[in-house]
N, C-alpha and C positions, 0 to 999 in steps of 0.2 A: 471309385474307377472314373477317370475321366476320359472322355471320347473326344477326340478333336480332329479337324482336318486342316492342320498347321505344319509348313515344311519347318524342320529342326535341322536342316543340312544345308550347306553352301549350294548355291544353285546358280548357274549359268545364265548372263541374260538372255534375253529372247534376241535383241539384235546384238551385231555385230561391235563389240567395244574392246577397250584393253586399259590398262593403267600403267601409265611411265613415271617412273622416279631416278632420280638421280644418283643417290648413294644407297646403302646398306641401311642406314637408318630410316630412311623414307618407306623403304620395301616392308620393314618389320611393323611401322606404322599402317602401312595398308593391311598386310596380314593380321594386325590385332582389330583393325576396324570390321572386316569381314567376320572373324571370330566373333566380335562383341555382337555380330548382328543375331546369331543364335543362343549366344550365352546368356543374352537377358530374356529371351523366351525360356530357357531353360529354369533359368534364377526365378520366373514368375510360376514356376510350376513348382519348385521348392519352397517357396514362401508360402503357396497356398498348402502344401501338403504339411509343412510345419505348424500353419494357423488350425487347421482340418483335424491332423492326427496329433501333434505334440507327442508327448512321452509316451502314449499308449503303445499297445503291441498290435494295434492294427496296421494293414499293409495298404498300400498306394500303389495303383495301377495305371498307366497310360496307355492309351490303344489309340494310335493316330494313325489318319488313312493315308498321309505322306510319309516321306522317308525320316529318318533319324541317323544323324551321322556317329562314328565310333565315340569322338568326344562328347557328344550330348549323352552319348547310352552311358558313358563311364561316370560322367556327372551325377547322373539321376542314380545310378547303382549305389554311388558312394552316400546317397541320401535314404538308400534302403527303395527305391522306386522303379518296379518293374516298367518297362515300356516293350510294347511290341509297334512295329512299324509297319507300313504299306498293307493295312488290315482291307479287304475288299468292303466295297460300299455296302452291298447288302447285309453284310454282318455288323456294320456300324451301325445300320437302322434297327437290325434284331437287338444288339446290345443295349443301344438305348430303351426298347421297349421293356427288355427281360429286368435289366437292373436301374431303371429311371435317370433321373437328370437329363442333360440336353448336350446334344452335341455343339461344341463351339468352332468357331471358322477364325477366331481372333483370340488371342491371350490379353488385351488389352482391358476388357471387363469381366474379368476371370472371377468367379463368385464361387463360394461353396455350393449354393444350389444348384450349380452345374453339374455336380459331382452324382455318379448312381453309386449304388450301394450294393454288395454280395457277401455270403457267409463265407463261401471259399473259392479261391482262384488257384489253380494248378494246372501243368503241364504234363501231357502224357504221350508217350510213345505207340502209337498203333502201325504195325508194320513198320514200314521205313520212314513214315511222315510223323512229325511232331503237333499235337493240337494242344490247345489251351482251352482249358474247362473252367467255365463260370457258373457256381452251383449255389444253391441256398439263398437266393432272393426272396425278396419281400413278397412283392406283388407282381409275378412275371406276367406280361402281356405277349411273350414269346418264348417259345421254347425249342430245342432241338432234340430230335429222335437219334440215336445211336443204334445202327444197325449192324450186327455183324453175323458173319456166314462163312463157311466152309468153301463157296464159290460164289461166282458172280450170278449164276442161275438161281442160287437159293435166296441171295441177299434181293434179287428182282422181286422175285416172290414174296418175300416179307413186305417188301417196298410197298407194293401192288395192294396187298392186305392192310396193311396198315393207312394208305391215302383211302381205301372203299371204307373203312371204319371210321375215319375222321370224317369223311363225307356225308357218311349216313348220321351221325351226330349232328353234323351242321345241319343237313335238312330237316331232322326232328325238331330242331330247337328254331328254325325258323318257320317250320309248319305249323308246329304248335299241337300238331296230332301225328297219331301213326296208325296203322293198318293190321291186323293180324297176319302174320306170315304162315310158311309152312305151306301154301297153297290154298289157304282158306279163302281169301279174296277170291280167287279164281272158282273155286266152287261154290261161293256164294254168289257172284257174278252168273255162273251157269243156271243156278236154278232159278234165279231172277228172271232170266231171257227165258226159261223154259214156261214160266208162268205168264210171261208178257207175249210168248210167241200165241198164248189161246187167244189174245186181244187182237192179232193180226189177221186180214183176210187177204187172199191171193198169193201172189210170188214173195212178196215180203217175209212171208213167213219161212221160206228157204233161206234167206239171208239172216234172219234172227237165229235160225236152227245153227247155219255156218259159224256165225259170230260166236256161240256157245259153244260149240263144237272148238273152236279154235281156243277159247279161255282155258279148255283142259289141258293145253300142250304143255304148261307150266309143272302143273301135280305130275304129269306123266315124265317129265323130265327129272323131276327129283326123286319118283322112286325108281327108272331105270338107274340113275347115277349111285343109286344106294344100292343096287342089286336085287330090288324087290320086283314082283312081278307088277306091270303098270295097269292093265285091266284089272287085278285084283286089288289092288291099293285103290282105285278110283271108285269100284264098287263100294267097297267099305267106307269110302269118305262120305259117298253119296247117301247110302244108307243112314250113316250115323247124322247127318246133316239134315234128313228129312223130318220135319215136325219139331225142329229144335229152334229155339233162337239163339244159340250160341255160334260161333264161326268153327267148322271143323277141319283140322289140318293132317299133314301125315306125319307120322314119328319116323324118320329117316332110321333109326336103330332097328324096330321091330317092324316096322312095316303096318302098324295097326293107325286107327283114326285116333286123333288127340286134339287137344284144346289148346291152341297156340297162347292164348290169353294168358292161361294160368301157367304155362311153362315160359312167359316172358318171350316169345317169339315174335318180333313186331318187323314190318316193313315202311319204309317211308311212302307217305301219302303222295308227294310229288312225284315219285317214281311210279307208281300205278296210274297216277292221272297223267303223267307222259307215255307211259304205255297204252293205254285206251286210244288216246289222240293219233300217238303216231301209227297206230296197227291199222285204224282207219283210214288215214291220210296214204300211208304206203298201199294198201289194198285197192284205193280209189286210182291211184297212177298207173300201177300196174294193169288194172281192167282198161285204162284207157289208152295204155300202150298197146294193148292184145287189138282193142278196137282199131287203132292207126294201123296196124300190120295187117289185119285182115282187110280192110280198106286198099290200102295199098296192093294186097295178092290179088284183090277183084280187078283192079284196075288195069294190073298186067294182064291178067285172063282177056279182059275186055280188048 
């Protein structure tokens, strides 16, 4: 597979210009000179194909970001070369990552090392559009996920789910750690805050209790969305967690307490870290707004 950004068609000059000739012979020479400009580039591709492929049954594909005129397409087709023209730049970048090789901007130093490789290349019609598929790459660094659905809403939902899953994997790889899911983290934080509350004196105890109660919102939502009684599920999880070193979460199917680590249910560490940081910042900002509004109302009364 050769990825390139070279024009294989006759292009008008950027400035106003013209050719003047005296006879039909001179006109034919001008036309041949214009045609030779593209034919030389096409011949360089053909020579590379013959040198690399030879008489084997391997195919040769040219993917060009610029145009390819009909004469060039015909010359390439006679040599068994498939040429795609006017490919988008982002696709060109992904093809190089998937197949290897390098994208070339000139055919002057064309080498076999510039070529990428794939096991299968074919064209497929989806709906009213034609798509070219490149498969069976040796070491792909870029892939495309094809999503099909009966309507746009379904495709959007699948797309969001795939993006969330890929982001979760990315976060886990970058963090090098995970935390138990199914509401187990929030239950453990609640229990830890209850123990810490006994060490606090004064009004701060109320703040610790409010923060601990707020952490139970996620387990409550999990229970409600699963069709279970939120209070009953919370009591079961808190009872199961008491006196144990294991994190206890909620089984969404049965509504009983379960061990998410044993079931393979995990959450991202960075997501939980951001959750704790954001909730405190947002709560502080809301309290500041309340104080400002209260001060404003007092000044109006005065």
